[in-house]
PALUM-919326 format. One record per residue (C-alpha): residue in three letters; residue number from 1; y, z, x. Coordinates in steps of 0.2 Angstrom, whole numbers, plus 5000, padded with zeros to 4 digits. Layout:
ATOM   mimar   vovo     py     pz     px
ATOM     ALA    NUM      Y      Z      X
...
END
This chain:
ATOM   mimar   vovo     py     pz     px
ATOM     MET      1   5000   5000   5000
ATOM     PRO      2   5017   4995   5008
ATOM     LYS      3   5030   5008   5011
ATOM     PRO      4   5045   5009   5000
ATOM     ASP      5   5062   5005   5006
ATOM     ALA      6   5067   5013   5023
ATOM     PRO      7   5072   5031   5019
ATOM     THR      8   5090   5036   5020
ATOM     LYS      9   5096   5054   5024
ATOM     GLU     10   5098   5065   5009
ATOM     PRO     11   5116   5070   5005
ATOM     ALA     12   5121   5086   5013
ATOM     GLY     13   5120   5101   5002
ATOM     LYS     14   5107   5094   4991
ATOM     SER     15   5097   5109   4984
ATOM     ALA     16   5084   5110   4970
ATOM     ARG     17   5085   5129   4970
ATOM     GLY     18   5100   5130   4959
ATOM     PRO     19   5102   5127   4940
ATOM     ALA     20   5093   5112   4934
ATOM     GLY     21   5103   5098   4926
ATOM     GLY     22   5118   5087   4930
ATOM     PRO     23   5120   5069   4929
ATOM     ALA     24   5109   5057   4938
ATOM     ARG     25   5116   5051   4954
ATOM     GLY     26   5110   5033   4955
ATOM     GLY     27   5117   5018   4947
ATOM     SER     28   5110   5009   4933
ATOM     ALA     29   5092   5012   4927
ATOM     VAL     30   5087   4994   4931
ATOM     ARG     31   5093   4996   4949
ATOM     THR     32   5084   5013   4951
ATOM     LEU     33   5068   5006   4943
ATOM     LEU     34   5068   4991   4955
ATOM     ARG     35   5064   5003   4969
ATOM     LEU     36   5046   5004   4962
ATOM     TRP     37   5044   4985   4967
ATOM     PRO     38   5036   4989   4984
ATOM     TYR     39   5022   4999   4976
ATOM     VAL     40   5020   4986   4961
ATOM     ARG     41   5020   4971   4973
ATOM     PRO     42   5001   4972   4977
ATOM     VAL     43   4996   4972   4959
ATOM     ARG     44   5009   4960   4952
ATOM     THR     45   4996   4947   4948
ATOM     ARG     46   4987   4958   4936
ATOM     LEU     47   5003   4965   4929
ATOM     PHE     48   5010   4948   4926
ATOM     SER     49   4994   4942   4919
ATOM     ALA     50   4993   4957   4907
ATOM     ALA     51   5011   4953   4901
ATOM     PHE     52   5007   4935   4898
ATOM     VAL     53   4992   4940   4888
ATOM     ALA     54   5002   4952   4878
ATOM     ILE     55   5015   4939   4874
ATOM     ILE     56   5002   4927   4868
ATOM     ALA     57   4994   4941   4857
ATOM     SER     58   5011   4946   4850
ATOM     CYS     59   5016   4928   4846
ATOM     THR     60   4999   4926   4838
ATOM     GLY     61   5005   4938   4825
ATOM     LEU     62   5019   4927   4821
ATOM     VAL     63   5007   4913   4816
ATOM     PHE     64   5001   4924   4801
ATOM     PRO     65   5017   4920   4791
ATOM     LEU     66   5015   4901   4794
ATOM     VAL     67   4997   4902   4787
ATOM     LEU     68   5003   4912   4772
ATOM     LYS     69   5016   4899   4769
ATOM     TRP     70   5003   4885   4769
ATOM     LEU     71   4992   4896   4758
ATOM     VAL     72   5006   4899   4745
ATOM     ASP     73   5013   4882   4744
ATOM     GLY     74   4996   4873   4746
ATOM     PRO     75   4979   4880   4740
ATOM     VAL     76   4987   4894   4729
ATOM     ALA     77   4999   4882   4721
ATOM     ASP     78   4986   4869   4719
ATOM     ARG     79   4973   4882   4713
ATOM     ASP     80   4961   4876   4727
ATOM     LEU     81   4949   4890   4730
ATOM     GLY     82   4941   4882   4745
ATOM     GLY     83   4957   4881   4753
ATOM     VAL     84   4960   4899   4750
ATOM     TRP     85   4944   4904   4759
ATOM     VAL     86   4949   4893   4773
ATOM     GLY     87   4966   4902   4775
ATOM     ALA     88   4957   4919   4773
ATOM     LEU     89   4945   4914   4787
ATOM     LEU     90   4959   4908   4798
ATOM     LEU     91   4969   4924   4796
ATOM     LEU     92   4953   4934   4800
ATOM     LEU     93   4951   4924   4816
ATOM     LEU     94   4969   4926   4821
ATOM     GLY     95   4967   4945   4818
ATOM     VAL     96   4952   4946   4829
ATOM     ALA     97   4960   4935   4843
ATOM     GLU     98   4976   4947   4843
ATOM     ALA     99   4965   4962   4845
ATOM     LEU    100   4955   4955   4859
ATOM     LEU    101   4970   4949   4868
ATOM     PHE    102   4978   4967   4867
ATOM     GLY    103   4962   4974   4873
ATOM     LEU    104   4962   4962   4888
ATOM     ARG    105   4979   4967   4892
ATOM     ARG    106   4975   4986   4893
ATOM     TRP    107   4960   4982   4904
ATOM     LEU    108   4970   4972   4916
ATOM     VAL    109   4983   4986   4919
ATOM     ALA    110   4972   5001   4919
ATOM     ARG    111   4965   5000   4936
ATOM     PRO    112   4980   4993   4946
ATOM     LEU    113   4992   5006   4938
ATOM     ALA    114   4980   5020   4943
ATOM     SER    115   4980   5014   4961
ATOM     VAL    116   4999   5013   4960
ATOM     GLU    117   5001   5031   4955
ATOM     ALA    118   4988   5036   4968
ATOM     ALA    119   4997   5027   4982
ATOM     MET    120   5014   5035   4977
ATOM     ARG    121   5007   5052   4976
ATOM     ALA    122   4998   5050   4993
ATOM     ASP    123   5015   5043   5001
ATOM     LEU    124   5024   5058   4993
ATOM     TYR    125   5011   5071   5000
ATOM     ARG    126   5011   5062   5017
ATOM     HIS    127   5030   5062   5018
ATOM     LEU    128   5031   5081   5013
ATOM     GLN    129   5021   5085   5028
ATOM     ARG    130   5033   5075   5039
ATOM     LEU    131   5049   5083   5033
ATOM     PRO    132   5057   5097   5043
ATOM     VAL    133   5055   5115   5039
ATOM     ALA    134   5074   5116   5034
ATOM     PHE    135   5070   5104   5020
ATOM     HIS    136   5056   5115   5013
ATOM     ASP    137   5068   5130   5015
ATOM     ARG    138   5080   5122   5003
ATOM     TRP    139   5069   5115   4990
ATOM     ALA    140   5059   5125   4977
ATOM     SER    141   5040   5122   4977
ATOM     GLY    142   5040   5119   4959
ATOM     GLN    143   5053   5105   4960
ATOM     LEU    144   5042   5096   4973
ATOM     LEU    145   5026   5099   4962
ATOM     SER    146   5034   5092   4947
ATOM     ARG    147   5039   5076   4956
ATOM     GLY    148   5021   5074   4962
ATOM     THR    149   5013   5077   4945
ATOM     THR    150   5024   5075   4929
ATOM     ASP    151   5036   5062   4936
ATOM     LEU    152   5022   5051   4943
ATOM     MET    153   5013   5052   4926
ATOM     LEU    154   5029   5046   4918
ATOM     LEU    155   5030   5031   4930
ATOM     ARG    156   5012   5026   4927
ATOM     MET    157   5016   5026   4908
ATOM     PHE    158   5031   5016   4911
ATOM     LEU    159   5022   5003   4921
ATOM     ALA    160   5008   5002   4908
ATOM     PHE    161   5018   5002   4892
ATOM     PRO    162   5037   5001   4891
ATOM     LEU    163   5039   4989   4906
ATOM     THR    164   5027   4976   4898
ATOM     PHE    165   5033   4978   4880
ATOM     LEU    166   5051   4977   4884
ATOM     VAL    167   5047   4959   4890
ATOM     VAL    168   5034   4956   4877
ATOM     ASN    169   5044   4962   4862
ATOM     GLY    170   5060   4954   4869
ATOM     THR    171   5050   4937   4869
ATOM     THR    172   5043   4940   4852
ATOM     ILE    173   5060   4943   4845
ATOM     VAL    174   5067   4927   4852
ATOM     VAL    175   5052   4917   4846
ATOM     GLY    176   5052   4925   4829
ATOM     MET    177   5071   4922   4827
ATOM     ALA    178   5068   4904   4832
ATOM     ILE    179   5055   4902   4818
ATOM     LEU    180   5066   4911   4805
ATOM     VAL    181   5081   4899   4809
ATOM     ALA    182   5069   4884   4809
ATOM     GLN    183   5063   4889   4791
ATOM     ASP    184   5080   4892   4784
ATOM     TRP    185   5096   4893   4795
ATOM     ALA    186   5106   4903   4783
ATOM     LEU    187   5093   4917   4780
ATOM     GLY    188   5090   4917   4799
ATOM     LEU    189   5109   4920   4803
ATOM     VAL    190   5109   4934   4791
ATOM     LEU    191   5095   4943   4801
ATOM     LEU    192   5104   4939   4817
ATOM     THR    193   5119   4948   4811
ATOM     PRO    194   5114   4966   4817
ATOM     LEU    195   5110   4959   4835
ATOM     VAL    196   5128   4963   4842
ATOM     PRO    197   5129   4981   4835
ATOM     LEU    198   5112   4985   4842
ATOM     VAL    199   5117   4979   4859
ATOM     ILE    200   5133   4990   4859
ATOM     VAL    201   5123   5005   4852
ATOM     CYS    202   5110   5004   4866
ATOM     ALA    203   5123   5002   4880
ATOM     TYR    204   5133   5017   4873
ATOM     TYR    205   5118   5029   4873
ATOM     GLU    206   5110   5023   4889
ATOM     GLY    207   5120   5034   4901
ATOM     ARG    208   5120   5049   4889
ATOM     TYR    209   5101   5049   4887
ATOM     MET    210   5098   5046   4906
ATOM     ALA    211   5109   5062   4910
ATOM     VAL    212   5100   5073   4897
ATOM     ALA    213   5083   5066   4903
ATOM     ARG    214   5087   5070   4921
ATOM     ARG    215   5092   5088   4916
ATOM     ALA    216   5076   5091   4906
ATOM     GLN    217   5065   5085   4921
ATOM     ASP    218   5075   5097   4933
ATOM     GLN    219   5072   5111   4921
ATOM     VAL    220   5053   5107   4920
ATOM     GLY    221   5054   5109   4939
ATOM     ASP    222   5062   5126   4938
ATOM     LEU    223   5049   5131   4925
ATOM     THR    224   5035   5126   4936
ATOM     THR    225   5043   5136   4950
ATOM     VAL    226   5043   5152   4940
ATOM     VAL    227   5025   5149   4934
ATOM     GLU    228   5019   5146   4952
ATOM     GLU    229   5029   5161   4959
ATOM     SER    230   5022   5172   4945
ATOM     VAL    231   5004   5167   4949
ATOM     LEU    232   5006   5169   4968
ATOM     GLY    233   5015   5186   4965
ATOM     ILE    234   5004   5193   4952
ATOM     ARG    235   4999   5208   4962
ATOM     ILE    236   5018   5213   4964
ATOM     ILE    237   5021   5210   4946
ATOM     LYS    238   5007   5221   4940
ATOM     SER    239   5010   5234   4953
ATOM     PHE    240   5028   5236   4948
ATOM     GLY    241   5025   5233   4929
ATOM     ARG    242   5037   5218   4929
ATOM     HIS    243   5027   5207   4917
ATOM     ARG    244   5040   5210   4903
ATOM     SER    245   5055   5205   4914
ATOM     GLN    246   5045   5190   4921
ATOM     ALA    247   5040   5185   4903
ATOM     ARG    248   5059   5187   4898
ATOM     ALA    249   5064   5176   4912
ATOM     PHE    250   5051   5163   4908
ATOM     ARG    251   5057   5163   4889
ATOM     GLU    252   5075   5160   4894
ATOM     LEU    253   5070   5145   4905
ATOM     SER    254   5059   5139   4891
ATOM     ARG    255   5073   5141   4878
ATOM     THR    256   5085   5132   4890
ATOM     LEU    257   5072   5117   4891
ATOM     ARG    258   5070   5118   4873
ATOM     GLY    259   5088   5115   4870
ATOM     THR    260   5089   5101   4882
ATOM     GLU    261   5074   5093   4873
ATOM     LEU    262   5082   5095   4856
ATOM     ALA    263   5098   5086   4864
ATOM     LYS    264   5086   5072   4869
ATOM     ALA    265   5079   5072   4851
ATOM     ARG    266   5097   5071   4843
ATOM     LEU    267   5101   5056   4854
ATOM     LEU    268   5085   5047   4850
ATOM     ALA    269   5088   5051   4831
ATOM     ALA    270   5105   5043   4832
ATOM     ILE    271   5098   5028   4841
ATOM     TYR    272   5083   5026   4829
ATOM     ALA    273   5095   5028   4814
ATOM     VAL    274   5105   5013   4820
ATOM     ILE    275   5091   5002   4826
ATOM     MET    276   5081   5005   4810
ATOM     ALA    277   5095   5004   4797
ATOM     LEU    278   5104   4988   4802
ATOM     PRO    279   5088   4977   4802
ATOM     GLU    280   5083   4985   4786
ATOM     VAL    281   5100   4981   4778
ATOM     ALA    282   5098   4963   4785
ATOM     ILE    283   5081   4960   4778
ATOM     GLY    284   5087   4967   4761
ATOM     ALA    285   5101   4955   4761
ATOM     ALA    286   5090   4940   4766
ATOM     LEU    287   5078   4945   4752
ATOM     VAL    288   5091   4944   4739
ATOM     LEU    289   5099   4928   4746
ATOM     GLY    290   5081   4920   4747
ATOM     THR    291   5076   4925   4730
ATOM     VAL    292   5092   4917   4723
ATOM     GLN    293   5088   4901   4732
ATOM     VAL    294   5070   4901   4726
ATOM     ALA    295   5077   4903   4708
ATOM     ASP    296   5089   4889   4711
ATOM     GLY    297   5075   4878   4718
ATOM     GLY    298   5083   4877   4735
ATOM     LEU    299   5069   4886   4743
ATOM     SER    300   5050   4886   4741
ATOM     THR    301   5041   4902   4737
ATOM     GLY    302   5029   4899   4752
ATOM     THR    303   5044   4898   4763
ATOM     LEU    304   5052   4914   4756
ATOM     VAL    305   5035   4923   4759
ATOM     ALA    306   5033   4916   4776
ATOM     PHE    307   5051   4921   4780
ATOM     LEU    308   5050   4939   4774
ATOM     SER    309   5033   4940   4783
ATOM     THR    310   5040   4935   4799
ATOM     ALA    311   5055   4947   4797
ATOM     LEU    312   5043   4961   4793
ATOM     ALA    313   5032   4956   4808
ATOM     LEU    314   5048   4958   4819
ATOM     ARG    315   5051   4976   4813
ATOM     TRP    316   5040   4984   4826
ATOM     PRO    317   5047   4974   4841
ATOM     VAL    318   5065   4978   4835
ATOM     GLU    319   5062   4996   4830
ATOM     SER    320   5052   4999   4846
ATOM     ILE    321   5068   4995   4857
ATOM     GLY    322   5074   5013   4855
ATOM     PHE    323   5058   5021   4860
ATOM     LEU    324   5055   5009   4875
ATOM     LEU    325   5073   5011   4881
ATOM     ALA    326   5071   5030   4880
ATOM     MET    327   5055   5029   4890
ATOM     SER    328   5063   5018   4903
ATOM     GLN    329   5078   5030   4905
ATOM     GLU    330   5066   5044   4908
ATOM     SER    331   5056   5034   4920
ATOM     ALA    332   5072   5029   4929
ATOM     THR    333   5076   5048   4932
ATOM     ALA    334   5058   5051   4937
ATOM     THR    335   5060   5037   4950
ATOM     GLU    336   5077   5044   4956
ATOM     ARG    337   5069   5061   4958
ATOM     TYR    338   5054   5054   4967
ATOM     PHE    339   5065   5045   4980
ATOM     GLU    340   5076   5060   4982
ATOM     VAL    341   5062   5067   4992
ATOM     MET    342   5056   5051   4999
ATOM     ASP    343   5074   5047   5006
ATOM     ALA    344   5075   5064   5015
ATOM     GLU    345   5074   5061   5034
ATOM     PRO    346   5057   5065   5041
ATOM     GLU    347   5054   5073   5058
ATOM     SER    348   5055   5060   5071
ATOM     SER    349   5043   5059   5085
ATOM     SER    350   5057   5064   5097
ATOM     ALA    351   5072   5075   5093
ATOM     LEU    352   5089   5068   5089
ATOM     ALA    353   5098   5085   5088
ATOM     ALA    354   5100   5088   5107
ATOM     SER    355   5099   5079   5123
ATOM     PRO    356   5095   5085   5140
ATOM     GLY    357   5108   5096   5147
ATOM     GLU    358   5119   5097   5131
ATOM     GLY    359   5126   5114   5128
ATOM     SER    360   5121   5121   5145
ATOM     SER    361   5126   5139   5147
ATOM     ASP    362   5137   5145   5161
ATOM     GLY    363   5123   5157   5166
ATOM     SER    364   5133   5172   5159
ATOM     SER    365   5119   5178   5147
ATOM     GLU    366   5114   5195   5153
ATOM     GLY    367   5096   5196   5159
ATOM     SER    368   5093   5177   5162
ATOM     SER    369   5079   5174   5174
ATOM     GLU    370   5085   5162   5188
ATOM     GLY    371   5072   5165   5201
ATOM     SER    372   5053   5167   5202
ATOM     PRO    373   5048   5181   5212
ATOM     ASP    374   5030   5176   5212
ATOM     GLY    375   5035   5160   5221
ATOM     SER    376   5032   5149   5206
ATOM     SER    377   5044   5134   5203
ATOM     ASP    378   5058   5137   5191
ATOM     THR    379   5052   5122   5181
ATOM     ASP    380   5035   5130   5178
ATOM     GLY    381   5031   5138   5161
ATOM     LEU    382   5042   5139   5146
ATOM     ARG    383   5061   5139   5148
ATOM     PHE    384   5076   5140   5137
ATOM     HIS    385   5092   5132   5144
ATOM     GLY    386   5108   5137   5136
ATOM     VAL    387   5100   5136   5119
ATOM     ARG    388   5111   5138   5103
ATOM     PHE    389   5105   5136   5085
ATOM     ARG    390   5113   5136   5069
ATOM     TYR    391   5104   5133   5052
ATOM     PRO    392   5109   5116   5044
ATOM     ASP    393   5115   5124   5028
ATOM     ALA    394   5125   5139   5036
ATOM     PRO    395   5144   5139   5033
ATOM     ASP    396   5154   5132   5047
ATOM     ASP    397   5163   5148   5051
ATOM     ALA    398   5147   5158   5052
ATOM     PRO    399   5141   5163   5070
ATOM     PRO    400   5125   5154   5076
ATOM     ALA    401   5108   5162   5073
ATOM     LEU    402   5105   5160   5092
ATOM     ASP    403   5119   5159   5105
ATOM     ARG    404   5117   5154   5124
ATOM     ILE    405   5099   5158   5126
ATOM     ASP    406   5094   5157   5144
ATOM     LEU    407   5076   5163   5147
ATOM     HIS    408   5062   5158   5158
ATOM     ILE    409   5044   5163   5155
ATOM     ARG    410   5034   5159   5171
ATOM     HIS    411   5018   5150   5171
ATOM     GLY    412   5004   5161   5166
ATOM     GLU    413   5016   5175   5161
ATOM     THR    414   5017   5184   5144
ATOM     LEU    415   5034   5189   5139
ATOM     ALA    416   5037   5201   5124
ATOM     LEU    417   5052   5197   5113
ATOM     VAL    418   5060   5213   5106
ATOM     GLY    419   5075   5215   5094
ATOM     ALA    420   5081   5223   5078
ATOM     THR    421   5077   5215   5062
ATOM     GLY    422   5088   5200   5059
ATOM     SER    423   5092   5198   5078
ATOM     GLY    424   5084   5180   5078
ATOM     LYS    425   5066   5183   5085
ATOM     THR    426   5057   5172   5072
ATOM     THR    427   5070   5159   5073
ATOM     LEU    428   5068   5158   5092
ATOM     THR    429   5049   5156   5091
ATOM     ALA    430   5051   5142   5078
ATOM     LEU    431   5061   5132   5091
ATOM     VAL    432   5046   5130   5103
ATOM     PRO    433   5035   5120   5092
ATOM     ARG    434   5051   5111   5085
ATOM     LEU    435   5049   5118   5068
ATOM     HIS    436   5068   5118   5070
ATOM     GLU    437   5078   5108   5082
ATOM     VAL    438   5090   5116   5094
ATOM     THR    439   5109   5113   5090
ATOM     GLU    440   5113   5114   5108
ATOM     GLY    441   5104   5116   5125
ATOM     ARG    442   5086   5112   5128
ATOM     ILE    443   5069   5119   5130
ATOM     THR    444   5057   5114   5143
ATOM     LEU    445   5038   5116   5145
ATOM     ASP    446   5033   5115   5164
ATOM     GLY    447   5050   5106   5167
ATOM     GLU    448   5048   5093   5153
ATOM     ASP    449   5061   5093   5139
ATOM     ILE    450   5052   5096   5122
ATOM     ALA    451   5065   5085   5114
ATOM     GLU    452   5058   5070   5123
ATOM     MET    453   5040   5074   5119
ATOM     ALA    454   5030   5067   5104
ATOM     ARG    455   5028   5080   5091
ATOM     GLU    456   5009   5078   5091
ATOM     ARG    457   5008   5081   5109
ATOM     LEU    458   5020   5096   5109
ATOM     ARG    459   5010   5104   5095
ATOM     THR    460   4993   5102   5105
ATOM     LEU    461   5001   5111   5120
ATOM     VAL    462   5009   5125   5109
ATOM     ALA    463   4999   5136   5097
ATOM     VAL    464   5008   5148   5085
ATOM     ALA    465   5003   5163   5075
ATOM     PHE    466   5015   5169   5062
ATOM     GLU    467   5018   5187   5056
ATOM     GLU    468   5014   5181   5038
ATOM     PRO    469   4997   5173   5040
ATOM     THR    470   4994   5158   5029
ATOM     LEU    471   4977   5153   5024
ATOM     PHE    472   4972   5138   5014
ATOM     SER    473   4959   5135   5000
ATOM     ALA    474   4945   5131   5012
ATOM     SER    475   4931   5139   5022
ATOM     VAL    476   4934   5152   5035
ATOM     GLY    477   4928   5140   5048
ATOM     GLU    478   4940   5126   5042
ATOM     ASN    479   4955   5137   5042
ATOM     VAL    480   4951   5143   5060
ATOM     LEU    481   4947   5126   5067
ATOM     MET    482   4964   5119   5061
ATOM     GLY    483   4970   5125   5077
ATOM     ALA    484   4958   5115   5088
ATOM     GLY    485   4955   5097   5091
ATOM     GLU    486   4944   5085   5081
ATOM     ASP    487   4929   5088   5092
ATOM     ALA    488   4929   5107   5091
ATOM     GLY    489   4913   5115   5083
ATOM     ASP    490   4904   5131   5081
ATOM     THR    491   4905   5137   5099
ATOM     GLU    492   4924   5136   5099
ATOM     LEU    493   4924   5145   5082
ATOM     ARG    494   4913   5159   5088
ATOM     ARG    495   4924   5162   5103
ATOM     ALA    496   4940   5162   5093
ATOM     LEU    497   4933   5174   5080
ATOM     GLU    498   4927   5185   5094
ATOM     VAL    499   4944   5185   5103
ATOM     ALA    500   4953   5189   5087
ATOM     ARG    501   4940   5202   5082
ATOM     ALA    502   4937   5193   5066
ATOM     ASP    503   4918   5195   5067
ATOM     PHE    504   4919   5201   5049
ATOM     ALA    505   4918   5182   5045
ATOM     HIS    506   4900   5182   5049
ATOM     ALA    507   4896   5195   5036
ATOM     LEU    508   4904   5186   5022
ATOM     PRO    509   4893   5179   5008
ATOM     GLN    510   4892   5162   5016
ATOM     GLY    511   4897   5167   5033
ATOM     THR    512   4910   5156   5041
ATOM     ASP    513   4907   5143   5026
ATOM     THR    514   4914   5156   5014
ATOM     GLN    515   4929   5149   5004
ATOM     VAL    516   4944   5161   5006
ATOM     GLY    517   4953   5156   4990
ATOM     GLU    518   4971   5152   4987
ATOM     GLN    519   4982   5160   5001
ATOM     GLY    520   4967   5169   5007
ATOM     LEU    521   4971   5183   4995
ATOM     SER    522   4952   5187   4993
ATOM     LEU    523   4954   5195   5011
ATOM     SER    524   4964   5210   5017
ATOM     GLY    525   4980   5208   5026
ATOM     GLY    526   4972   5213   5042
ATOM     GLN    527   4958   5200   5040
ATOM     ARG    528   4970   5186   5036
ATOM     GLN    529   4980   5190   5052
ATOM     ARG    530   4965   5190   5063
ATOM     LEU    531   4960   5173   5056
ATOM     ALA    532   4977   5167   5059
ATOM     LEU    533   4976   5173   5077
ATOM     ALA    534   4959   5165   5079
ATOM     ARG    535   4967   5149   5073
ATOM     ALA    536   4980   5150   5087
ATOM     VAL    537   4968   5153   5101
ATOM     VAL    538   4954   5142   5096
ATOM     GLY    539   4961   5127   5105
ATOM     ARG    540   4964   5136   5121
ATOM     PRO    541   4983   5131   5121
ATOM     ARG    542   4993   5130   5137
ATOM     PHE    543   5008   5139   5128
ATOM     LEU    544   5005   5153   5115
ATOM     VAL    545   5019   5159   5103
ATOM     LEU    546   5014   5175   5093
ATOM     ASP    547   5026   5182   5080
ATOM     ASP    548   5021   5200   5079
ATOM     PRO    549   5002   5195   5077
ATOM     LEU    550   4995   5213   5075
ATOM     SER    551   5007   5220   5062
ATOM     ALA    552   4994   5222   5048
ATOM     LEU    553   4980   5229   5059
ATOM     ASP    554   4974   5247   5059
ATOM     VAL    555   4975   5257   5075
ATOM     HIS    556   4956   5255   5079
ATOM     THR    557   4956   5236   5076
ATOM     GLU    558   4972   5234   5085
ATOM     THR    559   4965   5242   5101
ATOM     LEU    560   4950   5230   5100
ATOM     VAL    561   4961   5214   5097
ATOM     GLU    562   4973   5219   5111
ATOM     ALA    563   4959   5221   5123
ATOM     ALA    564   4953   5203   5119
ATOM     LEU    565   4970   5196   5119
ATOM     ARG    566   4973   5202   5137
ATOM     ARG    567   4959   5190   5142
ATOM     VAL    568   4967   5176   5133
ATOM     LEU    569   4984   5179   5139
ATOM     ARG    570   4979   5178   5157
ATOM     ASP    571   4975   5160   5155
ATOM     THR    572   4991   5155   5145
ATOM     THR    573   5010   5156   5145
ATOM     ALA    574   5014   5166   5130
ATOM     LEU    575   5029   5172   5120
ATOM     VAL    576   5025   5187   5109
ATOM     VAL    577   5037   5194   5096
ATOM     ALA    578   5034   5213   5097
ATOM     HIS    579   5039   5228   5086
ATOM     ARG    580   5027   5241   5092
ATOM     PRO    581   5025   5248   5110
ATOM     SER    582   5007   5244   5110
ATOM     THR    583   5010   5226   5108
ATOM     VAL    584   5024   5226   5121
ATOM     LEU    585   5012   5233   5134
ATOM     LEU    586   5002   5217   5133
ATOM     ALA    587   5017   5208   5141
ATOM     ASP    588   5022   5206   5159
ATOM     ARG    589   5040   5207   5155
ATOM     VAL    590   5051   5210   5140
ATOM     ALA    591   5067   5202   5134
ATOM     LEU    592   5079   5210   5122
ATOM     LEU    593   5087   5200   5109
ATOM     SER    594   5102   5207   5101
ATOM     GLU    595   5113   5198   5088
ATOM     GLY    596   5106   5181   5093
ATOM     ARG    597   5108   5183   5112
ATOM     ILE    598   5097   5189   5126
ATOM     THR    599   5105   5205   5132
ATOM     ALA    600   5092   5211   5144
ATOM     VAL    601   5076   5206   5153
ATOM     GLY    602   5064   5216   5163
ATOM     THR    603   5048   5226   5163
ATOM     HIS    604   5045   5239   5149
ATOM     GLN    605   5048   5254   5160
ATOM     GLU    606   5064   5246   5168
ATOM     LEU    607   5071   5243   5150
ATOM     LEU    608   5066   5260   5145
ATOM     ARG    609   5076   5268   5159
ATOM     GLU    610   5091   5256   5159
ATOM     ASN    611   5094   5250   5141
ATOM     THR    612   5099   5262   5127
ATOM     GLU    613   5096   5249   5113
ATOM     TYR    614   5078   5245   5119
ATOM     ALA    615   5074   5264   5121
ATOM     TRP    616   5080   5267   5103
ATOM     LEU    617   5070   5252   5097
ATOM     MET    618   5054   5258   5105
ATOM     SER    619   5057   5276   5099
ATOM     GLY    620   5058   5270   5081
ATOM     ALA    621   5043   5258   5083
ATOM     GLY    622   5031   5271   5078
ATOM     SER    623   5026   5289   5080
ATOM     GLY    624   5010   5284   5089
ATOM     PHE    625   5020   5279   5104
ATOM     ALA    626   5020   5296   5114
ATOM     ASP    627   5028   5299   5130
ATOM     VAL    628   5026   5282   5138
ATOM     HIS    629   5039   5286   5151
ATOM     THR    630   5044   5304   5149
ATOM     GLU    631   5051   5304   5167
ATOM     ALA    632   5065   5293   5161
ATOM     GLY    633   5070   5307   5149
ATOM     VAL    634   5072   5295   5135
ATOM     VAL    635   5058   5296   5123
ATOM     SER    636   5050   5312   5118
ATOM     ALA    637   5031   5315   5116
ATOM     GLU    638   5034   5315   5097
ATOM     GLY    639   5044   5299   5098
ATOM     GLU    640   5060   5309   5092
ATOM     GLY    641   5072   5296   5099
ATOM     LEU    642   5086   5297   5112
ATOM     ARG    643   5090   5313   5121
END
């Protein structure tokens, strides 16, 4: 399936987290729907064939009045019973042919349209995987989910029905009007009279209906978000007895959506009232005028019957215009919503945000590591060069989340990153695998700028374990082996589980083939964290980034995991976010991050002696940390804090 138009960057400030609604952004519905053409092109032959078959079937229905005219003016007027049976047989054959042709049309479109929907859904999912983390931070998951389900269903229905029948019914109306004018031009002109008012009404309501349809679809996305969050957070809701407030919030959103849907219904009612009333008045006027002509002998009875039969046969094509246009407007807004996501700029294989040397620091950051006492080269290991980072949606006058970070983690060294809550530790770790792009400065791995690396290669060199472990609805083994190459197997899985002290996996009902369920909620927090740690180490990465990987473990398990981690950390270059002294003691050196800047670097004992903020953080890290360095006179045996 070919890719749609080249994506263009999403407008700044676009967010799906705010209130749903607002007018559609794009131009006309036709221009918006034309963006579907790259997906439709591969199946265009079957779609065009289906439309042609439907036109033939619809025009077949217009032959019925002509047969009726022949019957009334011929066999019926002449009392020819044989001719009547012939006419009846002809009408039956025409009916069967029309039914078969419409059945053929449906068969022609069923499979290709299912493939179009599948291709669009696959492209959307693939594109979502390539979008930066900043995009997902801004967009509510329910909005994305509704675009991949409800909106794509609307588009499939549009391609299957409204798109075809706008052409089919339009052609039928033109052919039918030509037949009417040919039979009697005066009566034909009477029926043509409502055409101009109908066009004006449809044009007037098009924009209004499109805006309301867009608002309704956005509100469906908001409602989906609430349902999803309620299901995922059911334990919190039940624990705090918040089911009534959640139900109330859901009812309010449902009531808002109901109001929008009623507004749509009112617009449709107005459209239908005009579209149905004007043709009915025209048919009534034509009936009166035709009856007068028959009475005066200026028109045959058969011609009047054929004329009225043709007019009645055109009622459905005319009356369906409102319904088809409404569906087209909703499909246009669904297309716009779909391409809002597809147009968002994906991650490139190399960064565009920073170039080597940009934003280099003046070296004034306290605690920066310029030398390598162990004799290793300054280019070895992981290094931050004057790194500054600001979140894309942060106000212009807000300070950067990270400012002038100069830090060198030598090859084979483990550096603990310590800081108060909100100091920027998690943000700093997210820059290494390029989940976020640095605003200024650069980061190097063994001297190579990560901005110049292909993301795929970078993420095979760097493994990450987050504080909040995320598991997928898959088996334990599949979750762990996500962190390894395609050729990894049971040997690597067993080793990773052993390192992370996740041997409990073997005792599960189906062992490592046990399905952990959505978000891994069938496991305890400590079990999920150990599996996430196993996933990080299974591929034996050269660089390891751990964001407080032991926070959910009990003291006994933590001791076992730490002992295993020491063996792993000897073979890798690691950056470990630490909140507890026991985790800090895994590291060779410690860096203190304060308000987005590195303010001190040294060993654990050095910082305890020399840095008041670090000593305070360690004293508050837990009462289990007793008298780590009492000779410094900083931390008491009970962890009381500063003296």
